[in-house]
N, C-alpha and C positions, 0 to 999 in steps of 0.2 A: 689522685694516690691516698692513701693512710698515712696516718702520721707514724714516725715512725716510735711513738711512745707509747710503750707497752699497757697494758690493763690488767695487768694482776705479774703476781713474780715467779719467772720461770726458775726451772729448776735445771742449774747449772750441773753437767755431769763433770764425776771427780776424778774419770779416767775414759780411754779411747776403747776401752771393752766394754763401756758403759754405752755405744753406737753402734747401730749394726754396720758391720764389716768394719770396725774404727780401726783396726791394726792394718787394713787395707791402706784406708785412708790414709792414715801418719806415713804408712813410707810412699804414698805416691805425692804428698805434702817435701815431707825429707827430700825427694828424690829432684824436685823441681829447685828446693830452695839450696840444695847444695853447693850448686853452680854459683851462689850471691853470696854465701857465707864468708868466703875468702876477698869478697870484693868491700868488706865492711868493714870500716877500721872507726877508732877509738876508744875509750875508757869503758865506758859502762853500756852492756846488752841486758833491757828486760823484757821477761817473759809474762804479759796479762793473762793471767789464768790459770787452773789446773793443768789443761790440756795443751796448752803454750809451752810448760815445763816439761813436757815428754818430748817434743820436739827437740833431735839429734842437730846439735849446733856444734859439733866439737870441730867442725870446719871453719870457724869463724876465728880471724883474728883477734879480735876483743877478748881478753882473760876475765876480765869481772863478769860475770854472767850471775842474773837477779830471777826469782822465780815471785811473782807476787800473787797470794791466793787469798781468797775472803775465808777461808773456814782452815780450822785446823786439819793440812792434807800435808802432803809432801812439799813443801814451799819454804822461799827464806823470809820471805814478807807477808805480813797477812794484815792486809786492807782490803778498803773497797776498789773495786774497780775504776770506779767512775768517778774518786778522791783521789788519786795517788798521791802520797806521801814524798812529795818529790820538789825539788826548785825546780823554778822553770830554766827550761834549756840546760837542763844538764844530763839528760840520757841521748845516748848515740845512735840505739839501734832500741823500736819495741815492735815484737812480736803480738798481736792478737789473732790467736787461731783458734776461729768458732766461737770467738766469745758475744759476737754482736748476736745473734741467733739468740741466746741464754742471759740478757741483759736487759734491765726493764727500761732503759733509757742508750740506746746505742748509738744514737747520735753524741750524746754528751759522753758517752765513752772514749768514742773517735776523738773529740776536741780535747779532752782530758790528755789522751795520750800524745796529741801534738802539742800541746803544752810545756809537757817536759821534757821533747825534745829538741835537739839545738838547731839552732838555723845549718839548713843542709842535712840535717840528721834524716835516718831511711825508718819507714814506717811499714810492718809486714803484716798483711791482713789475710784470713782464709776462712771460708766460709762455704757454707751451700749456696749451690744456684738454685735457686726456685724454676728457671726456666730451663729444666734437664726432667731425665726419667725419677730422679730421685724426688724433683719439683711435685711432681705427679701424686706422688702419695700422697699428698696434703689432701684429694679429692675421693680417698680411697675408703670408706666409712667403716674399714674393723683396723684402719692403718692409725687414721690422722688421730687418733686419740694415745698414742705413741711416740717413745722417744725418737727421735729429733721432732718427728712430723707436728705434734700438736705445739710448735715452739712460730716462731716467726721466719721466714729467710728474707733475707734482703739482697737484690741480686747488685753482680760487681758494678754494672753499669750505675746505679742508685749509690751504691759506697763510691763509684771514681766523681762522682757530683760532687759528693760531700769534700772530699778531697780536693777536688778542684777549687771549691771556692775558698778552702784555707790555704790556697796557693802551693800545693803540689803538683810535681811531676810524673806522670805514672809511667813508671819504669818495664813492668810486666804486669800483663793480664792472661793468664792462662788458667786454662780448664782441663780437668782428669778425672777419668772414670767414668766413661758412660755406658753405666746402669743406674737401677730403681735402687741399691743399696739394701733392697727391704730382705732379699733371701742372701747366701752362701755364695760368692765368686767364685767362679772355679775358672782355671786358669788353662783350659782345652785349645786347643787350636783353634775353634770356630769362633771361640770369645776372643781370641789374641787378634784374629782377622777383624772382626766387629770393630774391637777397640781401635786397631790403625784406621780403618774407613772413617769410623765416626771423627776420629781426631783429624781427618784431612779435609772430609768432606762437611761435616758440622760441629766445625770447632769451636762453638760456644754455647753449646747445650752442654759440657762435660758437669759433670753433679757438681763438682767439688770447683773451685774457683781461688787462685792465689793472686793476690795485687803485691807488687813490690812499686813502694813512690817514695819520692823524695824531696823535701820540707826545703821550699826554695823561698828567701827570705830577702827581698828587693832593698838593697841598702837606699835611706832618705838624701838626696842631691838637695843641700843646703841652695836656694836661689840669693845670690846675690844680686841686693840694690845695685839700681843701677843712676847714678849718684850723677846730679846734672853739673857741672860744673859751669862757674857765674866767667862769663866772657869778661876778662883782663880788658880796665878801661884806662882809652889812650886816648890822649889830646890831639888833637887835630888842628894843626896851624892854618889860619886865616889870613889872608892879606889883608894890611891893614886899610881902613878906608880913607885915612889920612896922610898914606903915603903917595910924595910927589910923583908925574909922569910928565918927563920932556917930551913936549911935540918937536919935531923937527918938521 
């Protein structure tokens, strides 16, 4: 298995329109997360990366929502995604939408998001599935040098391994869009039938994965010392040797 650390600086897209069928991808992601936004509670929701900022989270009960970007774009905070300017345990929900593929050190990006999350907070991650029709484009000569095929894809299984090591509980692992994403996606009846059959019989081969994980922090239970109580000294009465005995 190749290390997660990249060898060159990736080019992070500024909008979903910069990705093939980006508008279709974001709609499918929003459809999955629409069921989860009402379940998230807290005070602060952080969207990490420009693509995360375009995800519709209006159904979330968290009112204070921030978008962190690395350059002067349509964001609220300008900072590095692998060096978040927040205190530890200060964010209730973090959204990383297609940020790992375009990160120099994706594992560190996940650790940094975990650092700022509160205990029992939620981490939402979306990305391209390398084991899919879209992942096969990386082996086609005239496509593998184009965005996003020229970047590294990390499988949902590998990302879940990272999260398990950090103590996360995986709540959702869903795949969507069973297509190569290289051409314009049609909405014909044949395509709809194929999408339905693929989701039923090939659920792990969707081109896009959506993960929802909960940060579990087990409290440390202090071990009380077992004090040994010294037994109390009691005198034992012994019959005196000088005592007289009457013999009948």
